[in-house]
GUPA-28429 format. One record per atom (N, C-alpha, C): x, y, z; residue in one letter. Coordinates in steps of 0.1 Angstrom, whole numbers, padded with zeros to 4 digits, always signed. Example, Ala and Ser with C-alpha at 12.3 -4.5 7.8 and 13.67 -1.06 7.14 Angstrom:
<rs>
+0132-0057+0078A +0123-0045+0078A +0132-0033+0078A +0128-0022+0071S +0137-0011+0071S +0129+0000+0079S 
</rs>
This chain:
<rs>
-0575+0064-0015M -0562+0063-0021M -0562+0072-0033M -0551+0078-0036E -0550+0087-0047E -0544+0080-0059E -0550+0082-0070Q -0546+0076-0083Q -0536+0085-0090Q -0525+0079-0096T -0515+0087-0103T -0519+0087-0118T -0517+0098-0124P -0520+0098-0138P -0511+0089-0146P -0515+0085-0158S -0508+0075-0166S -0495+0081-0172S -0494+0095-0173S -0482+0101-0179S -0472+0104-0169S -0474+0100-0157Y -0464+0103-0146Y -0452+0093-0147Y -0440+0099-0146R -0428+0091-0145R -0421+0094-0132R -0415+0084-0126P -0408+0087-0114P -0396+0096-0117P -0393+0105-0107V -0383+0115-0109V -0369+0108-0108V -0367+0098-0101S -0354+0093-0098S -0351+0081-0107S -0354+0081-0119R -0352+0069-0128R -0337+0069-0132R -0331+0058-0133P -0316+0058-0137P -0314+0062-0151P -0303+0070-0152R -0300+0075-0166R -0289+0066-0172R -0289+0065-0185P -0278+0057-0191P -0265+0064-0189P -0254+0056-0188K -0241+0062-0187K -0236+0069-0199K -0231+0081-0198M -0227+0089-0209M -0213+0084-0214M -0211+0084-0227K -0199+0080-0233K -0192+0092-0240K -0179+0092-0239M -0172+0103-0246M -0172+0101-0261M -0175+0111-0269P -0174+0110-0283P -0160+0106-0288P -0159+0098-0298L -0147+0093-0304L -0139+0083-0295L -0142+0083-0282F -0134+0074-0273F -0143+0062-0269F -0156+0065-0268G -0165+0054-0264G -0163+0049-0250G -0161+0037-0249N -0159+0031-0235N -0145+0027-0234N -0135+0035-0239M -0121+0031-0240M -0115+0030-0226M -0119+0038-0216F -0113+0039-0203F -0119+0029-0194F -0128+0021-0198G -0134+0011-0189G -0144+0018-0180G -0144+0015-0168G -0152+0022-0158G -0166+0017-0157G -0172+0013-0167G -0186+0009-0167G -0188-0006-0163G -0199-0009-0158R -0201-0023-0155R -0203-0032-0168R -0207-0025-0179N -0210-0032-0191N -0198-0031-0201N -0186-0028-0195S -0174-0026-0204S -0170-0040-0210S -0166-0040-0223P -0163-0052-0229P -0149-0058-0223P -0149-0071-0222K -0136-0077-0217K -0126-0078-0228K -0113-0077-0225P -0103-0079-0236P -0104-0093-0241P -0102-0093-0254S -0103-0106-0261S -0090-0113-0261S -0090-0126-0261N -0078-0134-0262N -0075-0139-0276N -0081-0132-0286E -0079-0136-0300E -0066-0132-0305E -0061-0139-0315E -0048-0136-0321E -0050-0124-0330E -0040-0115-0332P -0041-0104-0341P -0043-0109-0355P -0048-0100-0363H -0051-0103-0377H -0038-0107-0384H -0039-0116-0393P -0026-0121-0400P -0019-0110-0407P -0026-0100-0413L -0019-0089-0420L -0011-0080-0410L -0016-0079-0398T -0008-0071-0388T +0006-0077-0386T +0006-0090-0386K +0019-0097-0384K +0029-0094-0395K +0024-0092-0407T +0033-0091-0418T +0035-0076-0422T +0025-0067-0421I +0027-0054-0425I +0035-0045-0415I +0033-0047-0402V +0039-0038-0392V +0055-0040-0393V +0060-0052-0394P +0075-0053-0396P +0080-0047-0409P +0072-0048-0419V +0076-0042-0432V +0077-0027-0431V +0067-0021-0424I +0067-0006-0422I +0078-0002-0414I +0081-0009-0403V +0093-0006-0394V +0106-0007-0402V +0107-0017-0410A +0119-0019-0418A +0121-0008-0428A +0110-0003-0435I +0111+0008-0444I +0115+0021-0437I +0110+0023-0425A +0113+0035-0417A +0128+0035-0413A +0133+0023-0409V +0147+0022-0405V +0156+0025-0417V +0153+0019-0428V +0161+0021-0440V +0161+0036-0445V +0149+0042-0444A +0148+0057-0448A +0157+0065-0438A +0156+0063-0425F +0164+0071-0416F +0179+0068-0418F +0183+0056-0421G +0197+0052-0424G +0202+0060-0436G +0194+0060-0447I +0198+0067-0459I +0200+0082-0456I +0190+0087-0449D +0191+0101-0446D +0203+0105-0437D +0206+0096-0428Y +0218+0099-0419Y +0231+0098-0427Y +0232+0088-0435F +0245+0086-0442F +0247+0097-0453F +0236+0101-0460T +0238+0111-0470T +0241+0125-0464T +0235+0128-0453K +0239+0141-0446K +0253+0141-0441K +0258+0129-0436S +0271+0129-0430S +0282+0129-0441S +0279+0125-0453N +0289+0125-0464N +0287+0137-0472N +0277+0145-0470A +0274+0157-0479A +0285+0168-0476A +0287+0177-0486P +0297+0188-0483P +0291+0198-0473P +0300+0205-0467K +0295+0215-0456K +0287+0225-0463K +0275+0228-0457T +0266+0238-0463T +0265+0251-0454T +0271+0251-0443S +0270+0263-0435S +0284+0267-0429S +0286+0280-0429F +0299+0286-0425F +0296+0296-0414F +0304+0296-0403R +0301+0305-0392R +0315+0309-0386R +0317+0322-0385G +0329+0327-0378G +0340+0330-0388G +0351+0336-0382Q +0362+0340-0391Q +0370+0329-0397Q +0373+0319-0389N +0381+0308-0394N +0375+0300-0405N +0362+0297-0403E +0355+0289-0414E +0353+0298-0426E +0350+0311-0424L +0347+0319-0436L +0360+0322-0444L +0371+0322-0438K +0384+0325-0445K +0387+0313-0454K +0384+0301-0450E +0387+0289-0459E +0376+0287-0469E +0364+0292-0467A +0353+0289-0475A +0354+0296-0489A +0348+0290-0499T +0346+0297-0512T +0332+0295-0516T +0326+0305-0522F +0312+0305-0526F +0310+0315-0537F +0300+0313-0545S +0296+0322-0555S +0282+0319-0559S +0272+0328-0557G +0259+0325-0560G +0249+0337-0557G +0237+0334-0559K +0226+0344-0557K +0222+0344-0542K +0219+0356-0536I +0215+0357-0523I +0200+0354-0523I +0195+0344-0515L +0181+0341-0514L +0174+0349-0503L +0180+0350-0491R +0174+0358-0481R +0185+0361-0471R +0182+0371-0462K +0192+0376-0452K +0184+0379-0440K +0190+0377-0428W +0184+0380-0415W +0195+0383-0405W +0190+0389-0394Y +0199+0391-0382Y +0195+0383-0371Y +0204+0378-0363N +0202+0371-0351N +0208+0379-0339N +0201+0381-0329V +0207+0388-0317V +0209+0377-0307V +0222+0375-0302I +0225+0365-0293I +0227+0370-0279I +0218+0367-0270P +0220+0372-0256P +0232+0364-0249P +0237+0368-0238P +0234+0380-0230P +0242+0393-0234P +0252+0391-0243E +0260+0403-0247E +0253+0410-0258E +0242+0405-0264N +0235+0411-0275N +0244+0412-0287N +0252+0401-0290N +0260+0401-0302N +0250+0400-0314N +0254+0407-0325V +0245+0406-0337V +0252+0397-0347V +0244+0387-0351E +0249+0378-0361E +0242+0380-0374E +0249+0383-0385Y +0243+0386-0398Y +0243+0373-0406Y +0232+0368-0411V +0231+0355-0417V +0226+0357-0431V +0232+0350-0441V +0228+0351-0455V +0227+0337-0461V +0216+0334-0468E +0214+0322-0475E +0217+0324-0490E +0226+0315-0495I +0231+0317-0509I +0227+0304-0517I +0223+0306-0529Q +0220+0295-0538Q +0231+0294-0548Q +0239+0283-0546M +0250+0281-0555M +0246+0276-0569M +0240+0264-0569D +0234+0258-0581D +0219+0257-0578D +0213+0249-0587K +0198+0248-0585K +0195+0239-0572K +0204+0230-0569N +0201+0221-0558N +0210+0224-0546N +0220+0233-0547Q +0229+0235-0536Q +0228+0249-0530Q +0225+0249-0517K +0224+0261-0509K +0234+0262-0498K +0239+0273-0495R +0249+0275-0484R +0243+0286-0475R +0246+0284-0462I +0242+0294-0452I +0255+0300-0446I +0257+0313-0447V +0269+0320-0443V +0265+0329-0431V +0272+0327-0420S +0270+0335-0408S +0282+0344-0406S +0279+0357-0405F +0290+0367-0403F +0289+0370-0388F +0293+0361-0379L +0293+0363-0365L +0304+0372-0360L +0302+0382-0352N +0312+0392-0347N +0319+0399-0358N +0313+0401-0369E +0319+0409-0381E +0316+0423-0379E +0326+0432-0381K +0325+0446-0377K +0322+0455-0389K +0324+0451-0401S +0321+0460-0412S +0305+0460-0414S +0301+0469-0423N +0286+0470-0425N +0282+0462-0437N +0284+0449-0437I +0280+0441-0448I +0265+0440-0450I +0258+0442-0439G +0243+0441-0440G +0237+0453-0449G +0244+0464-0450D +0240+0475-0457D +0241+0473-0472D +0251+0464-0476F +0254+0463-0490F +0248+0450-0497F +0244+0440-0488V +0239+0428-0493V +0224+0428-0493V +0218+0425-0505V +0203+0425-0506V +0200+0412-0513V +0188+0406-0510P +0184+0394-0517P +0183+0396-0533P +0187+0386-0540Y +0187+0385-0554Y +0199+0392-0560Y +0208+0397-0552N +0221+0401-0557N +0230+0389-0557N +0242+0391-0564T +0251+0380-0565T +0263+0383-0555T +0267+0372-0548I +0278+0374-0539I +0289+0363-0542I +0302+0367-0541S +0312+0357-0544S +0324+0359-0535S +0331+0348-0532K +0343+0349-0523K +0352+0338-0527K +0365+0341-0527K +0375+0331-0530K +0381+0326-0517K +0388+0314-0518A +0393+0308-0507A +0405+0316-0501A +0407+0315-0488N +0418+0321-0481N +0419+0336-0483N +0407+0342-0483S +0406+0357-0485S +0394+0361-0476S +0395+0374-0472L +0384+0380-0465L +0377+0390-0473L +0379+0390-0486D +0373+0400-0495D +0360+0393-0501D +0349+0400-0501I +0337+0395-0507I +0332+0405-0517I +0329+0400-0529T +0324+0408-0540T +0309+0407-0541T +0302+0418-0540V +0288+0419-0542V +0284+0425-0555V +0278+0418-0564K +0273+0423-0577K +0259+0428-0576K +0257+0441-0578R +0243+0447-0576R +0238+0451-0590R +0225+0452-0591Y +0219+0455-0603Y +0222+0469-0609Y +0219+0479-0601F +0220+0493-0606F +0232+0501-0601F +0240+0494-0593K +0252+0501-0588K +0264+0493-0592K +0276+0499-0591T +0288+0492-0594T +0291+0480-0584T +0299+0471-0588D +0302+0459-0580D +0310+0465-0568D +0307+0459-0556T +0313+0464-0544T +0322+0452-0538T +0334+0456-0534V +0343+0446-0528V +0344+0450-0513V +0339+0441-0505L +0339+0443-0490L +0350+0435-0484L +0357+0441-0475T +0367+0433-0467T +0361+0431-0453T +0361+0418-0449L +0355+0415-0436L +0365+0418-0425L +0360+0424-0414R +0368+0428-0403R +0363+0421-0391R +0371+0415-0383Y +0367+0408-0371Y +0375+0413-0359Y 
</rs>
């Protein structure tokens, strides 16, 4: 009979079951998986979770009611622009192309006061207002008028009449 060396290990020894990092044995599957406990939750869980939910509901409620009562901050199209009045510094400008007709919408963001901003959209406007309006210039418009005054640094003030 043949003797086996002492350093010999059988080839087919069972391997330990691998666990996913960070998840551990969360998905069960193993024979040694822990059984769910019938213990009651921690007493702080009963008190803290309802308080957190109540704070979130109050915050969403305050946000909803302040936005619904706030003055209108965006104007779009001929009817809204004719009634609007604004005067302030231009923060940024951009163009939106609206498919399928590829209409070009020119959009300007105006800072009225330190805390108040307005977004003005010149949708379907036919004059070249985008050539005259540059960020950090001042723009102003009176109510019930389609005339916009653009105050520029190194050039004379320009009065543009919107055409739709």
